[in-house]
N, C-alpha and C positions, 0 to 999 in steps of 0.2 A: 823520640820514638825509635826503637831499634828496628832492624830489618832482618829478613831471612838470609842465611849464608849465601844462597844462590843469587841474592840481589846485590852482593858486594860487586861494585863495578857495573851495575845495571845501566847507569846513564850512558856510559861509553859503549856498552854492549848494544843497547837499543839503537843508538845513533849509527854505529858502524854496521850493525846487523840488519839494517833496513833491507827489505826485499827488493832487489833490483832485477828480479826475473832473469837471472844469469843464464838460464837455459833457453831464453827467448820465447817463453810461453805467453799466451794471452789468457788473462784471467777475468772472470766475471762473477759478481756476487750480488745478492739481494738480501735484505734483512727488514723485518717488520715486527712491530710490537703491538699486541692487542691491549685493549683497555684493562683487562684483568692481569696484565703483567707477563703474559706468555710471549716469548721471543722466538720467531721462526726465521731461519736463515738457510740459504742455498748458495753453493759456490761451484764453479766449474773452471777447468783450465784446459787449454788446447796447445799442444806442441807438435806441429806437423800433423800426422795422422793419428796421434795419440790424444785421447781425451780422458779426463778424470773429473769426478763430481762428488759432492757430498751435500747432504741435507742435515740440519741441526735444529734442535729445539731446546730452550732453556725456560725453566719456570720455578716458582717457589711455592711451598706449602707452609703451614704453620710450624712444622718441625724440621723440614728438609729443604735444601736448595739443590735442585736438579740443574747443575751448572753446564752439563754437556751431554746430551743424548744425540748421537749422530750415526748415520749410515752412509757409507761411501759406495762408489761404483764397483769396488772389488768385493762387496758383500760384507765388509768388516763393520761390526756394530760396536760403538764405544759408549760408555756411560760413566758419569761422575756425579756422585751424590754427596753433598756436604751436610753434616748435622752440626749446627752452630749453638744449640742450646742444651747439650747434654751436661757440660761442665763449664764453670766460669773460666774464661780466657782460653778455652780449648775448642778446636774445630776438628771433628772426626770426618774423614772423607773415604768413601769407598769408590774405587775406580776399576773398570773392567773392559776387556776387549774380547769380542767373539768373532773369529774369522770363519768359522764353519760350525756345524753341529757338534763336532768333537774337539775343536781347537779353541781353548779359552785361556785367558790370563787375566790377572788382576792383582790389586794390592789394597791394603787398608793402611791409612796414615792418620796420625794425630799431630796437630800443630798447637803449640802453646805460645802465647805472646803476652808480654807486658811492656812497660815503657823501656826497660833495659835489656830484656832477653827475648829472643825468638828462637824456638827450637821445633824440629820436626823429626818424627820417627815414622818410617814406613816399612811394612813387611809384605812380601809377596809369597804367601804360603802355597799358592797353587801354581804348579808347573815350574816356576823359577826357583823357589826356595831361597830367597834372598831377603836381606834387610838393609835399610839405609837410615842413617841418623845424621843430623846436623844441628849446630847451635851457633848463634851469633850474639855477642855481648856488646853493648854500647856504653862507652864512658865519655861523657861530654861529646866531643866531635869525632871520637875514635871508635871504629868498629873492628872487632876481632872475632874470628870464628873458625870453625872447621867442620869437616864432614867425613864420614867413614861408611864404607859399604862392606857387607859380609855375605859370603856365599856358603850355604849349608849343604850343597850337593855332594861335596867330598870332605865331610867333616866341618871344620871351622876355618874358612879361608878369607883373609882380608883382601877383597877384590879391588878396593880403592881407598885412598885417604887423601884429603886435601886440606890446606890451611890458607887463610887469607886475612888481610887487614886493609882497612880503608880509612881515610881521613877526609872529612868534609870541612873545607875551609869556610863555607857558608852553605846555605841550602842548595846552591846550584853548582858549585865547583868541587870536584871530588878527585882524589888520587888513591889508587888501590894497588896492592900487591897480592898475587895469587900463586901459590905453589901447589901444583896438582899432579895427577897421574902417578901416584906413589912417589912423590918428590922428584919426578923426572922432568917437569917443565916449570918454568917461572914466567909469569905474565905480569907486566906493568901496564896500567891503564890510567888515563886521565881524561876528565871531562871539564870543559870550561864554558860557562854561559857568558860569552863575551859581552853580549847586550841582549835586549829583549828580542831582537830579531836574528842574532847570530850565535850559533853554538858550535864548538870545536871539540874533537875527541881524537885520541891516539892510543894505540896499544903496541907493545913490544913483547913478543913471546919467544922464549929461548928454550931449546931442548937441552937438558943437562946430561943425557945419556944417549949413546948411539953415535953413528958417524956424522949425521947432519946436525951440527951445533950452530948453524947460522940462524940468527934471529929473524922471525917473521914480523913485518911491520905493517900497520894499517893507520892511515891518516885520513880524517874526514871531517865534514861539517855540514851545517844546514843554514840556509838563509831564508827568512820569511820576507817575501817581497811585499805582500799585502795580506789582508785578513783571509783571502781565499787562495793564495798562491805561495808555495814553498819550493825551494830547490835544495836537493841533497847531492852530495858527491863524496867519493872516497878513492884513495889509491891503495892498492894491496900489493905488497912485495913479500910473498911467502918465503923467498930465499935470499933476502937482503941484497937484492941486485935487480937486474933486468930479467932474469929467468922467471917466467910465468907472471910477469908484471901486468897488472890490470888496473884500469880506471873505470869507475862506475858512476853513473849520473841518473838522477830522477827529477822529474817535474811533476809535482802534485798540485792539481787544480780542483777546487771545489766548484762544480758547475752550478749547483743550486742547493737548496736546503736538503734535498734528498738524493743527490748524486755527486760523485767525485771521480776523477780520472787521474791515473798515474801513468806517465810515459817514462820508460827506463831504457838505458843502454849500458852495455858492458864492453869496453874496448880492450882488445888484446894489444898490449904495448911491448911484448917480448920480441926484440929484433931477430931472435933465433927461430921463431916460428915462421914457416913458409908463407902462411896466409897473412900473418900480422894483422893490420887493421881490417882486412877483408874477412877475418874470422870473428869479428865482433857480433854480439847478440843484441837484439832489441826486443823489448817486452812492453806489454800494455795491461793495465788492470783497471776495470770499470766497476764501481760499486754503487748500488742503489739501496736507499734506506738510511735511517739515522744511525 
């Protein structure tokens, strides 16, 4: 089965992109699902005196999937409605954001998928006047794809174009190459499921243009201690050295069938920073609901 272009390198991205609450925030969320399939959720985060919150609802009808209706503490309303039965192998999605009575944005997208090809086309005719398209083709264990973005505000301008390829050695181990930002960056990533309890991932990102050509490196992994407890960790070196070097750790604990807790820390390892370890951040995330 093929994948969308954005999912090339997804295994490494998900592992290394885990939320470590690098800003030291405290997060709480609750989710519940009714007997008729409606899901309600609420989340909040606190960072010092600053607080943010959001409420969400998801539900399905015979013809549409309301995947995300949300309202946050800033007054921003978001909606995402998917129509999955209009055409065979095609999902049409309408997304929108309203920040005030006069400020609105949104896009309409169509996704096509079969065993060998997944493609997506999205257009934002309101406010942005942009369009984006991507395609990914699968041949045996090789994935090849690309994406392009167009801006119509000043004629016809290619705002972005990306290319990528990935090879899956089996269902769990993947190596990928991604050339992005108008061919100005190259990213190599790898994910290895070493065992049922241990996963490893690494990325190397190099800038091909500009003064800073030093590669950024991230190395990380996860260890499943038991059915309820997992440990995650990574080291980030954005400048291929000790400058801005950081180490991140997380302990995820399932408290019971309806509650889980994540304790995270981000340690500043740059010896050039005056605070060094004392400038580290610690975060907490508590979730209720399935």
